[in-house]
C-alpha positions in Angstrom: 1.3 -6.8 21.0 -1.6 -4.7 19.8 -1.9 -4.2 16.1 -2.6 -0.7 14.9 -4.1 0.4 11.6 -1.4 2.0 9.4 -2.0 5.5 8.1 -2.5 5.5 4.3 -2.6 8.3 1.7 -3.5 7.4 -1.9 -4.1 9.0 -5.3 -5.0 7.6 -8.6 -4.6 8.2 -12.3 -6.4 6.3 -15.1 -3.6 3.8 -15.3 -2.0 3.7 -11.9 -2.6 3.9 -8.1 -0.1 5.7 -5.7 -0.1 4.6 -2.1 1.9 6.2 0.7 2.3 4.7 4.2 3.9 7.4 6.3 5.6 5.3 9.0 9.1 6.0 10.2 11.8 3.2 10.1 9.5 0.4 9.1 10.9 -3.0 9.9 9.9 -6.5 9.0 7.4 -5.3 6.5 5.3 -7.5 4.2 3.4 -6.1 1.2 1.1 -8.2 -1.0 -0.5 -6.7 -4.1 -3.0 -8.6 -6.2 -5.9 -7.4 -8.5 -8.4 -7.1 -5.7 -6.4 -5.7 -2.8 -3.2 -4.5 -1.2 -2.1 -5.8 2.2 0.6 -4.3 4.4 2.0 -5.4 7.7 5.1 -4.0 9.5 6.5 -2.5 12.6 7.6 1.0 13.4 8.6 2.5 16.7 8.0 -0.8 18.5 4.4 -0.9 17.3 2.8 -3.4 14.9 0.8 -2.0 12.0 -1.3 -3.4 9.3 -3.7 -2.2 6.6 -5.8 -3.8 3.8 -7.0 -1.8 0.9 -9.7 -3.3 -1.3 -9.3 -1.9 -4.8 -12.9 -2.5 -5.8 -14.0 0.1 -3.3 -11.4 2.8 -4.0 -10.4 2.4 -7.7 -12.7 4.7 -9.6 -11.8 3.4 -13.1 -13.0 -0.2 -12.6 -11.3 -3.6 -12.2 -7.7 -3.9 -13.4 -4.8 -6.3 -13.8 -1.6 -5.4 -11.9 1.3 -5.0 -14.4 4.0 -3.9 -12.0 4.5 -2.5 -8.5 7.3 -0.3 -7.4 8.1 0.0 -3.7 10.3 2.8 -2.5 11.3 3.0 1.2 13.1 5.6 3.2 13.4 6.6 6.9 10.0 8.2 7.0 7.6 6.4 4.6 6.8 3.7 2.1 5.8 4.7 -1.4 4.0 2.2 -3.7 3.2 2.8 -7.4 0.8 0.2 -8.8 0.5 0.3 -12.6 -2.6 -1.2 -14.2 -3.6 -2.6 -17.5 -7.2 -2.3 -18.7 
């Protein structure tokens, strides 16, 4: 099975990063968050998707320590909120 790059939308505030992965009915997903990157894999519509976001290149306020991650999932997308500590 071919792996596709998952679409990603993101926004940031000084103390947090918001990530949206707009895939419908995601199954068998795996999300790993650490101080340097976020990795997502999952399937939707019979297709396999993955994406890796390196925080060093997108986080404008410098390096951070992950305090907590909230993951909300519904039929149309995954929402992640990553809170940082300076």
